[in-house]
C-alpha positions as a LaTeX table, in Angstrom:
\begin{tabular}{lrrr}
\hline
Residue & $x$ (\AA) & $y$ (\AA) & $z$ (\AA) \\
\hline
Met1 & 0.01 & $-0.01$ & 0.03 \\
Leu2 & 2.81 & 2.42 & 0.77 \\
Arg3 & 4.31 & 1.91 & $-2.66$ \\
Glu4 & 0.98 & 2.86 & $-4.27$ \\
Thr5 & 0.68 & 5.84 & $-2.03$ \\
Ile6 & 4.26 & 7.14 & $-2.93$ \\
Ser7 & 3.49 & 6.56 & $-6.70$ \\
Ala8 & 0.22 & 8.53 & $-6.42$ \\
Thr9 & 1.97 & 11.29 & $-4.58$ \\
Phe10 & 4.59 & 11.73 & $-7.27$ \\
Arg11 & 1.93 & 11.49 & $-10.04$ \\
Phe12 & 0.00 & 14.24 & $-8.62$ \\
Ile13 & 3.03 & 16.53 & $-8.24$ \\
Gln14 & 4.23 & 15.71 & $-11.85$ \\
Ala15 & 0.70 & 16.47 & $-13.08$ \\
Tyr16 & 0.39 & 19.82 & $-11.38$ \\
Lys17 & 4.03 & 20.95 & $-10.99$ \\
Gln18 & 3.63 & 24.26 & $-12.68$ \\
Pro19 & 0.55 & 25.57 & $-10.76$ \\
Leu20 & 1.93 & 24.17 & $-7.54$ \\
Phe21 & 5.24 & 25.94 & $-8.09$ \\
Thr22 & 3.51 & 29.17 & $-8.90$ \\
Ala23 & 1.22 & 29.02 & $-5.96$ \\
Met24 & 3.85 & 28.02 & $-3.46$ \\
Leu25 & 6.61 & 30.28 & $-4.61$ \\
Phe26 & 5.97 & 33.43 & $-2.55$ \\
Pro27 & 4.90 & 31.80 & 0.73 \\
Ser28 & 7.86 & 29.35 & 0.46 \\
Leu29 & 10.29 & 32.24 & $-0.11$ \\
Leu30 & 8.86 & 34.08 & 2.90 \\
Val31 & 9.26 & 30.94 & 5.11 \\
Ile32 & 12.91 & 30.50 & 3.88 \\
Ile33 & 13.67 & 34.20 & 4.53 \\
Leu34 & 12.11 & 34.00 & 8.05 \\
Asp35 & 14.04 & 30.86 & 8.81 \\
Leu36 & 17.40 & 32.21 & 7.72 \\
Ser37 & 17.02 & 35.71 & 9.12 \\
Phe38 & 16.89 & 35.10 & 12.79 \\
Thr39 & 18.78 & 32.80 & 15.18 \\
Glu40 & 18.08 & 32.00 & 18.80 \\
Ala41 & 21.34 & 33.70 & 19.89 \\
Glu42 & 20.10 & 37.07 & 18.68 \\
Asn43 & 16.92 & 37.31 & 20.65 \\
Leu44 & 15.04 & 34.47 & 22.15 \\
Gly45 & 11.69 & 36.19 & 22.26 \\
Leu46 & 12.01 & 37.32 & 18.57 \\
Tyr47 & 13.27 & 33.84 & 17.56 \\
Ile48 & 10.18 & 32.13 & 19.12 \\
Ser49 & 7.93 & 34.64 & 17.44 \\
Val50 & 9.51 & 34.02 & 14.05 \\
Gln51 & 9.18 & 30.25 & 14.54 \\
Leu52 & 5.55 & 30.59 & 15.30 \\
Leu53 & 4.98 & 32.72 & 12.28 \\
Thr54 & 6.87 & 30.24 & 10.16 \\
Leu55 & 4.67 & 27.45 & 11.58 \\
Leu56 & 1.57 & 29.44 & 10.71 \\
Leu57 & 2.74 & 29.96 & 7.04 \\
Thr58 & 3.74 & 26.32 & 6.57 \\
Ser59 & 0.47 & 25.25 & 8.08 \\
Leu60 & $-1.42$ & 27.39 & 5.64 \\
Leu61 & 0.46 & 25.84 & 2.67 \\
Thr62 & $-0.22$ & 22.38 & 4.18 \\
Phe63 & $-3.93$ & 23.16 & 4.50 \\
Ser64 & $-4.24$ & 24.37 & 0.98 \\
Ile65 & $-2.25$ & 21.41 & $-0.45$ \\
His66 & $-4.58$ & 18.98 & 1.32 \\
Lys67 & $-7.59$ & 20.83 & $-0.14$ \\
Ala68 & $-6.01$ & 20.66 & $-3.66$ \\
Val69 & $-5.30$ & 16.95 & $-3.54$ \\
Leu70 & $-8.76$ & 16.04 & $-2.21$ \\
Ser71 & $-10.63$ & 18.19 & $-4.65$ \\
Asp72 & $-10.66$ & 18.88 & $-8.32$ \\
Phe73 & $-7.39$ & 20.74 & $-8.56$ \\
Arg74 & $-7.45$ & 24.15 & $-10.23$ \\
Pro75 & $-4.67$ & 26.72 & $-9.86$ \\
Thr76 & $-7.18$ & 29.48 & $-9.15$ \\
Ser77 & $-8.80$ & 27.43 & $-6.30$ \\
Phe78 & $-5.40$ & 26.79 & $-4.84$ \\
Phe79 & $-4.60$ & 30.49 & $-4.68$ \\
Ser80 & $-8.04$ & 31.20 & $-3.21$ \\
Ser81 & $-7.55$ & 28.55 & $-0.45$ \\
Leu82 & $-4.48$ & 30.44 & 0.78 \\
Lys83 & $-6.45$ & 32.50 & 3.40 \\
Phe84 & $-6.91$ & 32.60 & 7.10 \\
Asp85 & $-10.47$ & 31.44 & 7.45 \\
Lys86 & $-12.34$ & 29.52 & 10.15 \\
Gly87 & $-11.40$ & 26.17 & 8.73 \\
Phe88 & $-7.79$ & 27.07 & 8.66 \\
Phe89 & $-7.66$ & 28.16 & 12.31 \\
Trp90 & $-9.33$ & 24.89 & 13.36 \\
Phe91 & $-6.62$ & 23.18 & 11.32 \\
Phe92 & $-3.88$ & 25.32 & 12.91 \\
Gly93 & $-5.23$ & 24.57 & 16.41 \\
His94 & $-4.58$ & 20.90 & 15.89 \\
Val95 & $-1.10$ & 21.51 & 14.49 \\
Leu96 & $-0.32$ & 23.41 & 17.72 \\
Leu97 & $-1.60$ & 20.46 & 19.85 \\
Ile98 & 0.72 & 18.08 & 17.77 \\
Val99 & 3.63 & 20.41 & 18.43 \\
Leu100 & 2.71 & 20.60 & 22.15 \\
Leu101 & 2.67 & 16.83 & 22.25 \\
Phe102 & 6.18 & 16.58 & 20.97 \\
Val103 & 7.42 & 19.39 & 23.33 \\
Val104 & 6.07 & 17.25 & 26.29 \\
Met105 & 7.73 & 14.20 & 24.90 \\
Ile106 & 11.09 & 16.01 & 24.60 \\
Met107 & 10.79 & 17.51 & 28.00 \\
Ser108 & 10.04 & 14.01 & 29.43 \\
Ala109 & 13.22 & 12.73 & 27.80 \\
Phe110 & 15.24 & 15.53 & 29.45 \\
Ile111 & 13.76 & 14.78 & 32.81 \\
Ala112 & 14.45 & 10.97 & 32.60 \\
Thr113 & 16.91 & 9.83 & 29.92 \\
Trp114 & 15.39 & 6.38 & 30.01 \\
Met115 & 12.23 & 7.82 & 28.50 \\
Val116 & 13.80 & 8.91 & 25.28 \\
Val117 & 13.09 & 5.77 & 23.32 \\
Pro118 & 9.50 & 5.14 & 24.73 \\
Ala119 & 8.72 & 8.82 & 24.23 \\
Met120 & 9.78 & 8.51 & 20.48 \\
Phe121 & 7.65 & 5.38 & 19.92 \\
Ile122 & 4.65 & 6.92 & 21.69 \\
Gly123 & 4.95 & 10.24 & 19.72 \\
Val124 & 5.21 & 8.35 & 16.38 \\
Tyr125 & 2.22 & 6.06 & 17.25 \\
Ile126 & 0.00 & 8.92 & 18.30 \\
Ser127 & 0.96 & 11.02 & 15.37 \\
Ala128 & 0.13 & 8.20 & 12.94 \\
Arg129 & $-3.22$ & 7.68 & 14.55 \\
Trp130 & $-4.03$ & 11.42 & 14.69 \\
Ser131 & $-2.67$ & 12.49 & 11.32 \\
Leu132 & $-5.72$ & 12.00 & 9.19 \\
Val133 & $-7.60$ & 14.77 & 11.05 \\
Phe134 & $-5.55$ & 17.29 & 8.88 \\
Pro135 & $-6.77$ & 16.24 & 5.43 \\
Ala136 & $-10.22$ & 15.68 & 6.96 \\
Ile137 & $-10.39$ & 19.27 & 8.24 \\
Ala138 & $-9.03$ & 20.59 & 4.99 \\
Thr139 & $-12.07$ & 19.07 & 3.23 \\
Gly140 & $-14.42$ & 20.99 & 5.46 \\
Lys141 & $-15.14$ & 18.31 & 8.25 \\
Ala142 & $-15.50$ & 19.86 & 11.69 \\
Val143 & $-13.73$ & 16.86 & 13.25 \\
Ser144 & $-10.96$ & 16.30 & 15.81 \\
Phe145 & $-8.37$ & 13.75 & 16.80 \\
Gly146 & $-10.95$ & 11.19 & 17.88 \\
Tyr147 & $-12.25$ & 10.96 & 14.24 \\
Ser148 & $-8.80$ & 10.20 & 12.96 \\
Trp149 & $-8.11$ & 7.71 & 15.91 \\
Lys150 & $-11.24$ & 5.71 & 14.94 \\
Leu151 & $-10.63$ & 5.94 & 11.23 \\
Thr152 & $-7.10$ & 4.68 & 11.43 \\
Glu153 & $-7.85$ & 1.66 & 13.72 \\
Pro154 & $-7.75$ & $-0.94$ & 10.82 \\
Phe155 & $-4.76$ & 0.79 & 9.17 \\
Gln156 & $-2.26$ & 1.39 & 11.97 \\
Ser157 & 0.63 & $-0.27$ & 10.24 \\
Tyr158 & $-0.03$ & 1.51 & 6.95 \\
Met159 & $-0.32$ & 5.02 & 8.66 \\
Ile160 & 2.93 & 4.41 & 10.61 \\
Lys161 & 4.73 & 3.79 & 7.29 \\
Val162 & 3.07 & 6.87 & 5.74 \\
Val163 & 3.93 & 9.16 & 8.76 \\
Leu164 & 7.22 & 7.70 & 9.71 \\
Leu165 & 8.86 & 5.61 & 7.00 \\
Phe166 & 8.25 & 7.92 & 4.01 \\
Pro167 & 9.44 & 11.11 & 5.79 \\
Leu168 & 12.45 & 9.12 & 6.97 \\
Leu169 & 13.50 & 8.11 & 3.51 \\
Leu170 & 13.13 & 11.71 & 2.32 \\
Gly171 & 15.19 & 12.89 & 5.26 \\
Leu172 & 17.98 & 10.41 & 4.54 \\
Ala173 & 18.03 & 11.43 & 0.86 \\
Ile174 & 18.38 & 15.12 & 1.86 \\
Met175 & 20.81 & 14.70 & 4.72 \\
Pro176 & 24.05 & 14.76 & 2.55 \\
Leu177 & 23.06 & 18.27 & 1.34 \\
Ala178 & 23.47 & 19.56 & 4.96 \\
Phe179 & 27.21 & 19.04 & 4.53 \\
Ile180 & 27.78 & 20.29 & 1.04 \\
Ala181 & 25.04 & 22.78 & 0.15 \\
Pro182 & 24.18 & 26.30 & 1.45 \\
Ile183 & 21.46 & 26.36 & 4.11 \\
Trp184 & 19.01 & 27.98 & 1.72 \\
Val185 & 19.33 & 25.09 & $-0.62$ \\
Val186 & 18.66 & 22.70 & 2.21 \\
Ser187 & 15.58 & 24.79 & 3.13 \\
Ile188 & 14.24 & 24.52 & $-0.42$ \\
Phe189 & 14.63 & 20.79 & $-0.41$ \\
Gly190 & 13.00 & 20.68 & 3.15 \\
Ile191 & 9.91 & 22.60 & 1.66 \\
Phe192 & 9.81 & 20.09 & $-1.24$ \\
Ser193 & 9.92 & 17.18 & 1.13 \\
Ser194 & 7.03 & 18.81 & 3.19 \\
Leu195 & 5.16 & 18.94 & $-0.06$ \\
Leu196 & 5.64 & 15.26 & $-0.76$ \\
Thr197 & 4.57 & 14.19 & 2.72 \\
Thr198 & 1.53 & 16.36 & 2.74 \\
Val199 & 0.36 & 14.99 & $-0.58$ \\
Ala200 & 1.11 & 11.44 & 0.64 \\
Leu201 & $-1.02$ & 11.99 & 3.69 \\
Ser202 & $-3.94$ & 13.26 & 1.54 \\
Val203 & $-3.52$ & 10.11 & $-0.63$ \\
Ala204 & $-3.48$ & 7.93 & 2.50 \\
Tyr205 & $-6.69$ & 9.65 & 3.76 \\
Arg206 & $-8.44$ & 8.84 & 0.40 \\
Phe207 & $-7.25$ & 5.35 & 0.51 \\
Val208 & $-8.52$ & 4.84 & 4.04 \\
Leu209 & $-11.93$ & 6.36 & 3.24 \\
Glu210 & $-12.22$ & 4.18 & 0.03 \\
His211 & $-11.65$ & 1.09 & 2.26 \\
Thr212 & $-13.90$ & 2.13 & 5.09 \\
Pro213 & $-17.41$ & 2.07 & 3.61 \\
Thr214 & $-19.16$ & 3.59 & 6.58 \\
Gln215 & $-17.09$ & 6.74 & 6.37 \\
Asn216 & $-17.67$ & 9.65 & 3.92 \\
\hline
\end{tabular}
């Protein structure tokens, strides 16, 4: 199933590469500029604010990509979906909760080093079970994590592969660039990897729905 998901992901990006590039160009450049312009050493408060703004912009891109994949893709509709509406803020609230989950996991690992490995496994498992809430919200469903948890019950192994294995493979492919390329090049490839993982999650959501007749 993962192979078909990855294939469908690349087919979508290949089919719509030009409108996707055009629509993502400005927000992606803004994210890269924000990411490169400030460091924690300069001003911690400013650094945190910039990171939150970056998270907001990347979440907006992710939200819009989910909508594009799960609907009849049109360049104009992708542009129109790049807006801060009620649906997006519901989406962003769930992003913040996921971030908070990982902050708690990291803090627990600092408190007790023996918790590092269990915290990683718990974080990955919960993320895999909760992840389908994001494409669901992007399609207009007023749902939360419980919806995704129930939906992924028969597809736990598949979702772990989509949420962990595919991004891990992408990360390993990009890792050598960190040693030989300027940081802005690494940032560009990071955004492209985020695009791939977002499309893959949308494809996975569609697959799960198609194989869960009681859901719509």
